[in-house]
Residue, then its C-alpha position, 0 to 999 in steps of 0.5 A: m142941285k139942291v140937297d135937303v137934310t131932314g131928321d137931323k133934329e131927331a138924330l141929334e136928340a137920339v145922340r144926346a139920349v144915348a150920351d146921357a144913358m152912358g153917363d148914368k153908370a149905376a143904370l148901365h151897370a145894373r143892366i149889365a149885372r142883370g144880363a150876366a147873372p142868368v149866365v152864371r145861374n144857368h151854368l151852375l144849374d147845368r153843372d148840378a145836373r151834370i155832376r156824377h154821384r155814387p150810385g145809391w147815394p143822394r144827390s147833394g144838389y149843392w150847385g143847384h143851391a149855389a145857382e139860387s144864391v146868385e145875385g147881380e149887383a151894381d153901383n157907379e163903379a162896376a157891375a158884379v155877379t156874386v155867388r153867395k153859397e157858402g164854399a163856392g169861392l173855395h171851389l173856385r180858388g182852391g184852399t184847405v178846409r178845416s174843422p171850425r172846432p179847435g182840434g176837431k176833425l172833418a167827418i167824411p161820410l163812408r155810407a150813403q145813409f150818412a150822406g149830409v148827416n152830422p155825426r152829432e145828429a146820428w149819435p146824440g150824446r156820442k152813444g153807440a159810435f167810437v173812433v177806430a185808428s188804423g196804421g198808427r198815429g200821425p200823418a200815415g194813420r187813419a181815423y174812422l167813426a165806427v159802430r158795431e152791428g152785431r159782430a161786424l164793425r162798420l166804418c161810417y165816417l173818415l175823420l180827417e184833419s183837413v181836406k185840400l181842394d185844387p182851384d177849379p176855374s170851371v165853377l164859373p162860366p167862360e169869360d167869353s160868355l160873360a163878356r157876350a152877356a155884358r155886350d148885349a146888355c149894353a147894346g140893349f140899354l143904348r137901344e132903349a135910350e135911343k128909342n125913348s129919345g123920340 
């Protein structure tokens, strides 16, 4: 019995092409980064759509802006997806937020009209608003930025020394969805290398 094997040359060329492609780490990592970035971007967009906000208050759109800041990056060593939105890492890992000015306070809006408005913009020259303290001085006391409206006192902002955020791993998509995107990107990269070998 005689057996003829054909196509061995094409098979060897395909194997060489795949091996060469695997050797081009920068290109492979770039493909992985391009494949994983949309997973992170879509996760943040979904988070922005799901987030609950107080009735009557404007949506901040924070996580939508975070989604716009997502970039895939790669070099010879690794593929990475970066979220460049300020504060995203703080939400992920947790930490303490303090005023950037020494002795300054964080102003947390208490009324919808002040959401996203810096008190310095609301009262240029610091005219019309004043600080009201309750419960004494020190950690037990609270301070507010207030205005007088007729005979009523209206609290506009809660003034705090700092705010502590707990770590929130749900900021990023689950690891298995990122791993799946990376595997799919690798498989596509190798299929293209094999296809182009002929």
